[in-house]
Backbone as a chain_set.jsonl record, in Angstrom:
{"seq": "XXXXXXXXXXXXXXXXXXXXXXXXXXXXXXXXXXXXXXXXXXXXXXXXXXXXXXXXXXXXXXXXXXXXXXXXXXXXXXXXXXXXXXXXXXXXXXXXXXXXXXXXXXXXXXXXXXXXXXXXXXXXXXXXXXXXXXXXXXXXXXXXXXXXXXXXXXXXXXXXXXXXXXXXXXXXXXXXXXXXXXXXXXXXXXXXXXXXXXX", "coords": {"N": [[-11.906, 73.594, 25.196], [-9.452, 71.092, 25.144], [-6.828, 69.459, 23.155], [-6.978, 66.814, 23.888], [-9.536, 66.277, 24.594], [-12.351, 64.309, 23.964], [-14.488, 64.043, 21.019], [-17.917, 65.138, 21.036], [-20.593, 62.743, 21.472], [-22.535, 61.199, 18.795], [-22.31, 63.19, 16.878], [-23.0, 65.592, 18.07], [-23.01, 69.116, 18.623], [-21.886, 72.006, 20.314], [-24.151, 74.557, 20.819], [-24.685, 76.491, 22.69], [-22.203, 76.897, 24.888], [-21.313, 74.896, 27.754], [-20.523, 75.428, 31.278], [-18.66, 73.513, 31.906], [-17.656, 70.299, 30.579], [-17.518, 66.718, 30.162], [-16.519, 63.51, 28.87], [-16.722, 60.291, 29.742], [-16.37, 56.842, 30.126], [-18.596, 56.402, 28.497], [-20.438, 58.215, 29.491], [-21.779, 61.336, 29.234], [-21.078, 64.218, 30.807], [-22.392, 67.219, 31.808], [-22.058, 70.513, 32.864], [-23.958, 73.195, 33.654], [-23.827, 76.794, 33.342], [-24.135, 79.257, 35.991], [-27.373, 80.491, 36.788], [-28.722, 80.068, 34.27], [-30.821, 79.409, 31.447], [-33.358, 77.965, 29.298], [-35.924, 79.261, 27.88], [-38.956, 80.952, 27.081], [-40.756, 83.576, 28.217], [-44.208, 83.233, 28.82], [-45.844, 85.38, 29.358], [-44.642, 87.99, 28.922], [-42.885, 87.559, 26.861], [-40.144, 87.544, 27.265], [-37.005, 86.308, 26.482], [-34.924, 83.576, 27.223], [-31.891, 82.17, 26.484], [-29.58, 80.906, 27.305], [-28.888, 78.498, 28.473], [-26.822, 75.556, 28.726], [-26.381, 73.971, 25.67], [-26.459, 71.465, 23.272], [-26.608, 70.3, 19.947], [-27.667, 68.127, 17.233], [-28.047, 66.765, 13.891], [-30.953, 65.03, 13.085], [-32.01, 61.781, 11.725], [-33.513, 61.566, 8.411], [-37.075, 61.666, 8.011], [-39.093, 59.669, 10.232], [-38.021, 59.379, 13.654], [-36.315, 58.496, 16.749], [-35.137, 59.835, 19.767], [-33.227, 59.398, 22.545], [-32.191, 59.146, 26.019], [-30.589, 58.296, 29.115], [-30.9, 60.212, 32.011], [-29.221, 61.834, 34.582], [-29.203, 64.164, 37.217], [-27.795, 66.771, 39.185], [-29.768, 68.053, 41.277], [-30.008, 70.767, 42.794], [-31.113, 73.323, 43.149], [-34.16, 75.226, 42.593], [-35.705, 74.448, 39.547], [-33.367, 73.507, 38.401], [-32.041, 71.362, 35.918], [-31.644, 68.541, 33.693], [-31.954, 67.914, 30.221], [-33.645, 66.721, 27.238], [-33.855, 67.894, 23.899], [-35.698, 69.255, 21.149], [-35.209, 71.246, 18.351], [-35.826, 73.945, 16.251], [-35.617, 76.725, 15.655], [-35.077, 79.918, 17.315], [-37.641, 80.524, 18.057], [-39.126, 78.224, 17.865], [-39.112, 75.407, 19.481], [-38.651, 72.641, 21.765], [-38.525, 71.086, 24.998], [-37.79, 68.302, 27.107], [-37.622, 67.528, 30.422], [-35.7, 66.396, 33.273], [-36.196, 67.532, 36.303], [-35.989, 69.88, 39.041], [-38.582, 70.833, 41.134], [-39.913, 73.915, 42.583], [-40.555, 73.277, 45.259], [-38.692, 71.42, 45.892], [-39.058, 68.854, 44.961], [-38.142, 66.326, 42.698], [-38.938, 65.873, 39.22], [-40.765, 65.174, 36.145], [-40.769, 67.447, 33.617], [-42.034, 69.56, 30.977], [-41.621, 71.626, 28.096], [-43.022, 73.425, 25.475], [-42.362, 75.496, 22.82], [-43.652, 77.889, 20.821], [-43.112, 80.572, 19.632], [-43.86, 81.779, 22.243], [-43.34, 80.194, 25.433], [-44.884, 77.177, 26.545], [-45.297, 75.583, 29.392], [-45.29, 72.57, 31.392], [-45.952, 70.35, 34.141], [-45.36, 66.977, 34.46], [-45.145, 64.685, 36.23], [-44.168, 63.888, 39.606], [-41.119, 62.24, 40.656], [-39.337, 59.502, 42.191], [-36.731, 58.688, 41.847], [-33.195, 58.565, 41.017], [-32.377, 58.784, 38.454], [-33.573, 59.131, 35.137], [-34.979, 57.849, 32.143], [-35.406, 59.61, 29.199], [-37.286, 60.5, 26.265], [-37.667, 61.599, 22.932], [-39.853, 61.427, 20.256], [-40.346, 61.475, 16.771], [-43.02, 61.455, 14.557], [-44.056, 61.751, 11.5], [-45.422, 64.925, 11.31], [-45.804, 65.122, 13.981], [-44.644, 65.307, 17.337], [-43.612, 63.435, 20.173], [-43.291, 63.176, 23.667], [-41.832, 61.048, 26.028], [-41.298, 59.395, 29.191], [-39.364, 57.277, 31.386], [-38.735, 55.038, 34.056], [-37.158, 52.815, 33.957], [-36.217, 52.408, 31.407], [-37.637, 50.708, 29.821], [-40.455, 50.49, 30.19], [-42.612, 52.916, 29.189], [-43.991, 56.172, 29.696], [-46.39, 58.402, 28.445], [-45.765, 61.809, 28.127], [-46.442, 64.197, 26.739], [-47.926, 65.123, 23.56], [-47.402, 66.874, 20.483], [-47.47, 69.375, 17.866], [-44.862, 71.099, 16.349], [-44.776, 73.128, 14.494], [-42.775, 74.376, 13.037], [-41.075, 76.329, 10.553], [-38.926, 75.263, 9.182], [-36.285, 72.706, 9.037], [-35.566, 70.532, 11.862], [-33.294, 70.173, 14.672], [-31.871, 67.935, 17.097], [-31.083, 67.368, 20.56], [-29.377, 67.964, 23.656], [-29.575, 69.47, 26.933], [-28.546, 71.51, 29.739], [-29.512, 73.223, 32.658], [-29.802, 75.98, 34.998], [-31.672, 77.975, 36.321], [-32.001, 79.716, 38.6], [-29.981, 78.999, 40.207], [-26.552, 78.05, 41.073], [-25.488, 76.561, 39.075], [-25.922, 73.496, 37.303], [-25.193, 70.095, 37.33], [-25.382, 67.64, 34.978], [-25.779, 64.289, 33.9], [-25.563, 62.273, 31.025], [-26.321, 59.271, 29.534], [-26.499, 56.16, 27.651], [-27.236, 57.127, 25.156], [-29.219, 57.465, 22.307], [-30.037, 57.744, 18.921], [-32.163, 57.043, 16.584], [-33.513, 55.806, 13.458], [-36.358, 55.086, 13.752], [-39.882, 54.351, 14.017], [-42.321, 55.502, 16.258], [-44.648, 53.294, 17.489], [-46.783, 52.939, 19.257], [-48.512, 55.295, 20.816], [-49.487, 55.876, 23.481], [-48.527, 53.949, 25.308], [-45.93, 54.029, 24.676], [-44.352, 52.21, 23.192]], "CA": [[-11.637, 72.169, 24.971], [-8.079, 70.862, 24.701], [-6.696, 68.454, 22.096], [-7.228, 65.484, 24.412], [-10.959, 66.12, 24.865], [-12.973, 63.564, 22.873], [-15.644, 64.71, 20.429], [-19.219, 64.776, 21.585], [-21.196, 61.601, 20.773], [-23.618, 61.382, 17.832], [-22.06, 64.428, 16.14], [-23.531, 66.761, 18.77], [-22.158, 70.299, 18.639], [-22.356, 73.007, 21.263], [-24.765, 75.807, 20.375], [-24.325, 77.33, 23.834], [-21.241, 76.086, 25.624], [-21.525, 74.768, 29.195], [-19.398, 75.82, 32.128], [-17.681, 72.454, 31.68], [-18.222, 69.019, 30.184], [-16.561, 65.63, 30.005], [-17.053, 62.252, 28.364], [-15.941, 59.22, 30.348], [-17.132, 55.595, 30.246], [-19.85, 56.604, 27.755], [-21.313, 59.153, 30.182], [-21.518, 62.73, 28.937], [-21.403, 65.031, 31.972], [-22.485, 68.618, 31.4], [-22.352, 71.433, 33.953], [-24.43, 74.479, 33.152], [-23.432, 77.979, 34.078], [-25.095, 79.762, 36.977], [-28.5, 81.302, 36.335], [-28.89, 79.856, 32.835], [-32.131, 78.822, 31.18], [-33.895, 77.911, 27.937], [-37.333, 79.524, 28.163], [-39.515, 82.229, 26.639], [-41.841, 83.877, 29.147], [-45.495, 83.294, 28.123], [-46.533, 86.638, 29.645], [-44.08, 89.167, 28.271], [-42.031, 87.184, 25.74], [-38.722, 87.601, 27.578], [-36.361, 85.092, 25.98], [-33.672, 83.105, 27.821], [-31.28, 81.213, 25.563], [-28.198, 80.74, 27.737], [-28.616, 77.158, 29.007], [-25.901, 74.732, 27.934], [-27.203, 73.328, 24.639], [-25.757, 70.804, 22.176], [-27.581, 69.799, 18.975], [-27.2, 67.373, 16.08], [-29.066, 66.588, 12.854], [-31.542, 63.691, 13.171], [-32.237, 61.142, 10.423], [-34.707, 61.962, 7.674], [-38.281, 60.913, 8.34], [-39.364, 59.428, 11.652], [-36.86, 59.024, 14.455], [-36.454, 58.537, 18.202], [-33.94, 60.355, 20.433], [-33.425, 59.051, 23.955], [-31.017, 59.066, 26.882], [-30.805, 58.275, 30.565], [-30.452, 61.499, 32.531], [-29.042, 62.077, 36.012], [-28.928, 65.588, 37.405], [-27.62, 67.264, 40.544], [-30.87, 69.01, 41.378], [-29.806, 71.485, 44.049], [-31.927, 74.532, 43.228], [-35.385, 75.198, 41.809], [-35.622, 74.428, 38.082], [-32.195, 72.812, 37.877], [-32.537, 70.274, 35.07], [-31.047, 68.004, 32.484], [-33.064, 67.874, 29.271], [-33.547, 66.442, 25.81], [-34.388, 69.059, 23.195], [-35.885, 69.335, 19.699], [-34.984, 72.68, 18.153], [-35.812, 74.431, 14.871], [-35.056, 78.067, 15.715], [-35.274, 80.491, 18.645], [-39.075, 80.619, 18.338], [-39.761, 76.908, 17.716], [-38.308, 74.371, 20.116], [-39.304, 72.005, 22.91], [-37.598, 70.32, 25.836], [-38.31, 67.346, 28.083], [-36.611, 67.68, 31.462], [-35.66, 65.844, 34.618], [-36.084, 68.88, 36.852], [-36.378, 70.093, 40.429], [-39.651, 71.795, 41.36], [-39.573, 74.865, 43.652], [-40.68, 72.674, 46.588], [-37.613, 70.462, 46.067], [-39.405, 67.551, 44.415], [-37.736, 66.09, 41.309], [-40.04, 65.412, 38.397], [-40.722, 65.286, 34.693], [-41.348, 68.693, 33.129], [-41.902, 69.738, 29.534], [-41.869, 72.967, 27.554], [-43.166, 73.56, 24.029], [-42.269, 76.914, 22.501], [-44.027, 78.359, 19.491], [-43.121, 81.995, 19.931], [-43.714, 81.818, 23.694], [-43.252, 78.844, 25.99], [-45.996, 76.539, 27.249], [-44.64, 74.554, 30.203], [-46.189, 71.709, 32.15], [-45.365, 69.34, 35.018], [-45.998, 65.693, 34.184], [-45.272, 63.851, 37.421], [-42.983, 63.774, 40.463], [-40.467, 60.936, 40.621], [-38.55, 59.198, 43.388], [-35.528, 57.998, 41.39], [-32.1, 59.509, 40.768], [-32.104, 58.808, 37.02], [-34.746, 58.913, 34.298], [-34.854, 57.81, 30.703], [-36.264, 60.544, 28.48], [-37.282, 60.189, 24.834], [-38.434, 62.394, 21.988], [-40.134, 60.674, 19.034], [-41.009, 62.187, 15.672], [-43.83, 60.657, 13.644], [-44.599, 62.763, 10.598], [-45.317, 66.27, 11.885], [-46.07, 65.04, 15.422], [-43.601, 64.938, 18.28], [-44.12, 62.872, 21.423], [-42.371, 63.072, 24.792], [-42.068, 59.948, 26.958], [-40.307, 59.178, 30.243], [-39.345, 55.909, 31.898], [-37.831, 54.823, 35.189], [-36.305, 51.644, 33.734], [-35.831, 52.323, 30.008], [-38.43, 49.676, 29.137], [-41.869, 50.883, 30.239], [-42.618, 54.346, 28.925], [-45.229, 56.906, 29.946], [-46.544, 59.581, 27.612], [-45.764, 63.104, 28.803], [-47.303, 65.026, 25.905], [-47.694, 65.12, 22.127], [-47.588, 68.229, 19.988], [-46.886, 69.781, 16.593], [-44.005, 72.24, 16.625], [-45.13, 74.2, 13.573], [-41.57, 75.085, 12.602], [-41.029, 76.499, 9.099], [-37.782, 74.58, 8.596], [-35.889, 71.448, 9.671], [-35.234, 70.565, 13.283], [-32.189, 69.414, 15.211], [-32.161, 67.385, 18.415], [-29.906, 67.395, 21.409], [-29.518, 67.919, 25.103], [-29.333, 70.744, 27.598], [-28.499, 71.574, 31.197], [-29.915, 74.578, 33.049], [-29.867, 76.312, 36.421], [-32.193, 79.339, 36.187], [-31.804, 80.561, 39.783], [-28.914, 78.404, 41.007], [-25.151, 78.287, 40.758], [-25.072, 75.612, 38.05], [-26.464, 72.142, 37.444], [-24.4, 69.058, 36.682], [-26.268, 66.596, 34.449], [-25.109, 63.201, 33.21], [-26.359, 61.652, 29.966], [-25.759, 58.053, 28.961], [-27.42, 55.378, 26.828], [-27.714, 58.039, 24.117], [-29.626, 56.764, 21.093], [-30.764, 58.505, 17.905], [-32.398, 55.952, 15.643], [-34.567, 56.089, 12.478], [-37.476, 54.186, 14.003], [-41.181, 54.997, 14.187], [-43.097, 55.185, 17.452], [-45.824, 52.562, 17.045], [-47.879, 53.039, 20.213], [-48.317, 56.592, 21.455], [-49.79, 56.013, 24.901], [-47.646, 53.125, 26.156], [-44.561, 54.365, 24.302], [-43.574, 51.138, 22.582]], "C": [[-10.196, 72.0, 24.504], [-8.036, 69.718, 23.694], [-7.007, 67.05, 22.58], [-8.707, 65.247, 24.715], [-11.616, 65.387, 23.707], [-14.118, 64.359, 22.256], [-16.922, 64.29, 21.136], [-19.799, 63.599, 20.811], [-22.263, 62.051, 19.787], [-23.532, 62.705, 17.095], [-22.743, 65.639, 16.768], [-22.511, 67.896, 18.727], [-22.745, 71.323, 19.592], [-22.914, 74.22, 20.526], [-24.5, 76.877, 21.428], [-23.438, 76.482, 24.73], [-21.582, 76.03, 27.106], [-20.368, 75.371, 29.975], [-18.28, 74.797, 32.004], [-18.409, 71.214, 31.18], [-17.106, 67.989, 30.069], [-17.284, 64.409, 29.47], [-16.16, 61.143, 28.877], [-16.841, 58.013, 30.551], [-18.528, 55.746, 29.656], [-20.872, 57.451, 28.498], [-20.869, 60.567, 29.828], [-21.998, 63.563, 30.12], [-21.294, 66.5, 31.583], [-22.823, 69.454, 32.627], [-22.738, 72.778, 33.368], [-23.788, 75.621, 33.927], [-24.494, 78.369, 35.088], [-26.147, 80.622, 36.294], [-28.635, 81.286, 34.814], [-30.184, 79.105, 32.579], [-32.381, 78.789, 29.677], [-35.404, 78.035, 28.083], [-37.718, 80.877, 27.578], [-40.762, 82.494, 27.454], [-43.172, 83.997, 28.397], [-46.241, 84.601, 28.357], [-45.958, 87.8, 28.843], [-43.111, 88.856, 27.131], [-40.549, 87.301, 25.999], [-38.069, 86.266, 27.252], [-35.071, 84.818, 26.729], [-33.124, 82.001, 26.919], [-29.85, 80.892, 25.974], [-27.921, 79.416, 28.446], [-27.6, 76.447, 28.127], [-26.718, 73.899, 26.955], [-26.309, 72.768, 23.543], [-26.786, 70.157, 21.262], [-26.881, 69.018, 17.87], [-28.362, 67.209, 15.106], [-29.631, 65.169, 12.95], [-31.671, 63.059, 11.786], [-33.443, 61.758, 9.715], [-35.897, 61.12, 8.122], [-38.483, 60.779, 9.833], [-38.088, 59.026, 12.375], [-37.238, 59.039, 15.929], [-35.098, 58.897, 18.816], [-34.128, 60.14, 21.926], [-32.096, 59.021, 24.694], [-31.476, 58.847, 28.31], [-30.159, 59.533, 31.139], [-30.364, 61.432, 34.05], [-28.708, 63.551, 36.183], [-28.776, 65.912, 38.881], [-28.595, 68.395, 40.791], [-30.808, 69.719, 42.725], [-30.763, 72.648, 44.236], [-33.165, 74.396, 42.348], [-35.066, 75.316, 40.32], [-34.278, 73.979, 37.537], [-32.68, 71.625, 37.056], [-31.501, 69.819, 34.066], [-32.176, 67.715, 31.52], [-32.656, 67.266, 27.94], [-34.33, 67.525, 25.078], [-34.615, 68.725, 21.722], [-35.959, 70.815, 19.364], [-34.96, 73.013, 16.66], [-35.176, 75.807, 14.782], [-35.413, 78.646, 17.082], [-36.742, 80.59, 19.032], [-39.798, 79.287, 18.291], [-38.83, 75.844, 18.276], [-39.113, 73.78, 21.277], [-38.272, 71.217, 23.69], [-38.383, 69.443, 26.807], [-37.254, 67.233, 29.164], [-36.831, 66.767, 32.662], [-35.264, 67.025, 35.483], [-36.536, 68.929, 38.308], [-37.466, 71.167, 40.506], [-39.25, 72.756, 42.473], [-39.691, 74.294, 45.057], [-39.617, 71.617, 46.856], [-37.871, 69.093, 45.486], [-38.883, 67.396, 42.992], [-38.914, 65.55, 40.51], [-39.762, 65.562, 36.922], [-41.465, 66.568, 34.308], [-41.227, 68.726, 31.61], [-42.253, 71.166, 29.159], [-41.977, 72.846, 26.044], [-43.226, 75.049, 23.722], [-42.601, 77.132, 21.03], [-44.217, 79.866, 19.631], [-42.891, 82.217, 21.417], [-43.854, 80.406, 24.246], [-44.526, 78.441, 26.724], [-45.379, 75.409, 28.06], [-45.651, 73.808, 31.048], [-45.378, 70.742, 32.995], [-46.102, 68.036, 34.777], [-46.211, 64.896, 35.46], [-44.024, 63.963, 38.271], [-42.404, 62.377, 40.358], [-39.627, 60.77, 41.874], [-37.313, 58.39, 43.016], [-34.448, 59.037, 41.128], [-31.699, 59.564, 39.309], [-33.383, 58.482, 36.272], [-34.316, 58.746, 32.848], [-35.864, 58.794, 30.124], [-36.18, 60.23, 26.994], [-38.159, 61.176, 24.078], [-38.608, 61.556, 20.727], [-40.779, 61.596, 18.008], [-41.748, 61.184, 14.808], [-44.531, 61.637, 12.714], [-44.355, 64.153, 11.171], [-45.582, 66.278, 13.387], [-44.795, 64.682, 16.177], [-44.255, 64.401, 19.542], [-42.984, 62.809, 22.432], [-42.791, 61.896, 25.653], [-40.973, 59.94, 28.02], [-40.443, 57.757, 30.763], [-38.388, 55.83, 33.068], [-36.888, 53.652, 34.967], [-35.83, 51.499, 32.286], [-36.598, 51.302, 29.208], [-39.908, 50.048, 29.068], [-41.941, 52.398, 30.207], [-43.992, 54.944, 29.197], [-45.248, 58.153, 29.073], [-46.581, 60.833, 28.475], [-46.645, 64.084, 28.045], [-46.992, 64.757, 24.444], [-48.024, 66.511, 21.603], [-47.057, 68.331, 18.563], [-46.078, 71.042, 16.854], [-44.309, 73.423, 15.712], [-43.947, 74.992, 13.074], [-41.547, 75.196, 11.085], [-39.904, 75.738, 8.421], [-37.449, 73.298, 9.317], [-35.551, 71.641, 11.145], [-33.911, 69.857, 13.519], [-32.607, 68.896, 16.585], [-30.898, 67.421, 19.246], [-30.238, 67.354, 22.872], [-29.134, 69.261, 25.697], [-29.198, 70.531, 29.092], [-28.739, 73.026, 31.59], [-29.908, 74.726, 34.563], [-30.363, 77.758, 36.533], [-31.957, 80.254, 37.384], [-30.638, 80.08, 40.632], [-27.53, 78.725, 40.485], [-24.61, 77.334, 39.701], [-25.624, 74.239, 38.347], [-25.591, 71.176, 36.658], [-25.332, 67.928, 36.272], [-25.445, 65.562, 33.701], [-26.043, 62.535, 32.222], [-25.628, 60.399, 29.489], [-26.852, 57.279, 28.252], [-28.048, 56.263, 25.751], [-28.011, 57.271, 22.835], [-30.411, 57.707, 20.197], [-30.948, 57.577, 16.726], [-33.566, 56.285, 14.709], [-35.727, 55.109, 12.601], [-38.741, 54.981, 14.272], [-41.829, 54.543, 15.482], [-44.402, 54.531, 17.017], [-47.024, 52.754, 17.957], [-47.677, 54.298, 21.049], [-48.442, 56.521, 22.966], [-48.949, 55.117, 25.795], [-46.197, 53.238, 25.714], [-43.746, 53.281, 23.665], [-43.251, 51.479, 21.117]], "O": [[-9.76, 72.681, 23.576], [-9.053, 69.085, 23.41], [-7.277, 66.17, 21.763], [-9.093, 64.13, 25.058], [-11.455, 65.804, 22.56], [-14.663, 65.256, 22.9], [-16.993, 63.226, 21.751], [-19.533, 63.461, 19.618], [-22.827, 63.138, 19.917], [-24.555, 63.283, 16.727], [-23.034, 66.612, 16.073], [-21.303, 67.664, 18.787], [-23.963, 71.487, 19.665], [-22.226, 74.832, 19.708], [-24.142, 78.011, 21.11], [-23.877, 75.465, 25.266], [-22.086, 77.006, 27.662], [-19.358, 75.774, 29.398], [-17.101, 75.151, 31.997], [-19.624, 71.091, 31.334], [-15.932, 68.322, 29.904], [-18.502, 64.286, 29.597], [-14.99, 61.052, 28.506], [-17.944, 58.137, 31.082], [-19.514, 55.283, 30.23], [-22.057, 57.41, 28.169], [-19.729, 60.952, 30.086], [-23.195, 63.606, 30.403], [-20.26, 66.963, 31.1], [-23.768, 69.141, 33.351], [-21.949, 73.42, 32.675], [-23.272, 75.43, 35.028], [-25.619, 77.869, 35.046], [-25.86, 81.371, 35.361], [-28.658, 82.329, 34.161], [-30.6, 78.271, 33.384], [-31.72, 79.476, 28.897], [-36.09, 77.055, 28.372], [-36.927, 81.819, 27.575], [-41.722, 81.726, 27.393], [-43.271, 84.77, 27.444], [-47.183, 84.905, 27.626], [-46.695, 88.514, 28.163], [-42.575, 89.77, 26.504], [-39.754, 87.175, 25.068], [-38.532, 85.217, 27.698], [-34.223, 85.7, 26.865], [-33.812, 81.022, 26.63], [-28.998, 80.635, 25.123], [-26.825, 79.226, 28.973], [-27.524, 76.703, 26.925], [-27.645, 73.198, 27.359], [-25.503, 73.49, 22.955], [-27.734, 69.533, 21.739], [-25.694, 69.203, 17.6], [-29.514, 67.477, 15.447], [-28.871, 64.203, 12.901], [-31.46, 63.734, 10.779], [-34.287, 62.392, 10.347], [-35.727, 59.984, 8.565], [-38.098, 61.655, 10.608], [-37.192, 58.416, 11.792], [-38.306, 59.513, 16.316], [-34.061, 58.348, 18.444], [-35.086, 60.646, 22.509], [-31.029, 58.889, 24.094], [-32.607, 59.172, 28.67], [-29.026, 59.875, 30.802], [-31.313, 61.025, 34.721], [-27.992, 64.12, 35.359], [-29.518, 65.405, 39.722], [-28.284, 69.56, 40.544], [-31.475, 69.319, 43.679], [-31.182, 72.933, 45.358], [-33.209, 73.545, 41.46], [-34.275, 76.159, 39.896], [-34.055, 74.055, 36.329], [-33.629, 70.949, 37.452], [-30.62, 70.57, 33.647], [-33.257, 67.31, 31.947], [-31.485, 67.29, 27.56], [-35.344, 68.013, 25.577], [-33.826, 68.001, 21.116], [-36.687, 71.564, 20.015], [-34.179, 72.441, 15.899], [-34.305, 76.042, 13.945], [-35.988, 77.949, 17.918], [-37.059, 80.726, 20.214], [-40.976, 79.219, 18.644], [-37.875, 75.432, 17.617], [-40.117, 74.346, 21.709], [-37.28, 70.743, 23.137], [-39.474, 69.792, 27.259], [-36.111, 66.881, 28.876], [-37.957, 66.416, 33.017], [-34.123, 67.482, 35.417], [-37.358, 68.125, 38.747], [-37.288, 72.277, 40.002], [-38.335, 72.452, 43.239], [-39.007, 74.763, 45.967], [-39.622, 70.983, 47.912], [-36.983, 68.241, 45.513], [-39.153, 68.253, 42.151], [-39.778, 64.858, 41.048], [-38.694, 66.007, 36.502], [-42.639, 66.742, 34.634], [-40.415, 68.007, 31.029], [-43.067, 71.822, 29.809], [-41.121, 72.235, 25.404], [-44.039, 75.777, 24.292], [-41.926, 76.63, 20.132], [-45.339, 80.361, 19.732], [-41.867, 82.769, 21.818], [-44.423, 79.531, 23.595], [-45.152, 79.24, 27.42], [-44.979, 74.389, 27.499], [-46.718, 74.326, 31.379], [-44.267, 70.359, 32.63], [-47.328, 67.985, 34.876], [-47.331, 64.475, 35.748], [-42.927, 64.118, 37.734], [-43.113, 61.433, 40.011], [-39.254, 61.742, 42.531], [-36.89, 57.513, 43.769], [-34.73, 60.231, 41.027], [-30.783, 60.304, 38.947], [-34.182, 57.658, 36.717], [-33.398, 59.421, 32.383], [-37.032, 58.804, 30.514], [-35.153, 59.757, 26.507], [-39.247, 61.538, 24.526], [-37.633, 61.033, 20.185], [-41.651, 62.398, 18.341], [-41.176, 60.182, 14.377], [-45.502, 62.282, 13.111], [-43.219, 64.515, 11.481], [-45.583, 67.343, 14.004], [-43.985, 63.873, 15.725], [-45.328, 64.858, 19.935], [-41.859, 62.437, 22.098], [-43.97, 61.753, 25.979], [-39.862, 60.415, 27.784], [-41.482, 57.116, 30.608], [-37.345, 56.485, 33.07], [-35.915, 53.499, 35.706], [-35.108, 50.553, 31.974], [-36.269, 51.043, 28.05], [-40.535, 49.934, 28.015], [-41.404, 53.079, 31.081], [-45.019, 54.309, 28.961], [-44.252, 58.87, 28.973], [-47.339, 60.907, 29.442], [-47.504, 64.735, 28.641], [-45.929, 64.229, 24.115], [-48.82, 67.237, 22.197], [-46.29, 67.48, 18.112], [-46.564, 71.96, 17.515], [-44.127, 74.577, 16.099], [-44.091, 76.162, 12.72], [-41.955, 74.263, 10.393], [-39.92, 75.579, 7.2], [-38.243, 72.831, 10.135], [-35.289, 72.752, 11.605], [-33.458, 69.057, 12.701], [-33.585, 69.37, 17.163], [-29.788, 67.493, 18.718], [-31.249, 66.784, 23.283], [-28.465, 70.076, 25.063], [-29.657, 69.531, 29.645], [-28.237, 73.946, 30.944], [-29.994, 73.748, 35.306], [-29.576, 78.664, 36.808], [-31.734, 81.451, 37.204], [-30.333, 80.68, 41.663], [-27.353, 79.55, 39.589], [-23.404, 77.302, 39.456], [-25.777, 73.859, 39.508], [-25.287, 71.399, 35.486], [-25.996, 67.327, 37.117], [-24.526, 65.906, 32.958], [-27.198, 62.261, 32.548], [-24.465, 60.46, 29.092], [-28.009, 57.697, 28.251], [-29.242, 56.161, 25.469], [-27.169, 56.524, 22.337], [-31.334, 58.385, 20.648], [-30.017, 57.345, 15.955], [-34.506, 56.967, 15.116], [-36.038, 54.386, 11.654], [-38.686, 56.134, 14.699], [-41.884, 53.348, 15.774], [-45.178, 55.126, 16.269], [-48.164, 52.737, 17.491], [-46.779, 54.357, 21.888], [-47.587, 57.053, 23.674], [-48.678, 55.483, 26.938], [-45.321, 52.612, 26.31], [-42.524, 53.414, 23.595], [-42.598, 50.693, 20.429]]}, "num_chains": 1, "name": "protein.A"}
């Protein structure tokens, strides 16, 4: 980063640096390195921690972290993601991701030692709003095609022994890199009132 590069929004800091990034017109564009991922294999425990990852400290108590995500989904599992992260064994991500058959969709991973991943739904749009909400010890993932009507992806307890941070990631596990754009970034101390419709 040179002296003219602006700081990341919302006090985000790179934990794992991307191949490149830029901030222009309130759009944070992140390009992951080739063959990078954030995943712990549920079979043998092999850990991948080389996806581009930036994190920040959320407010105390309940909060909601959201962004609109666009991603150049060229290869299987290319993705842009929102992340909640306590340590290398306790983290979760909500992704706009390309399936192996080429279909873009909403994916999620919850890691408590090893990763538990799931596909929520295919989508036919080029941008998705993603949101992570904390309510007490519960976390909820929601997605939206318009930023107004939200669908529940999953809810879970992370079981982390310490505090969490939140942020964003870009990955390209088998490809040459994924370019993801994040805008409408919001980290607010509000409580999710309705779990299933996401209001």
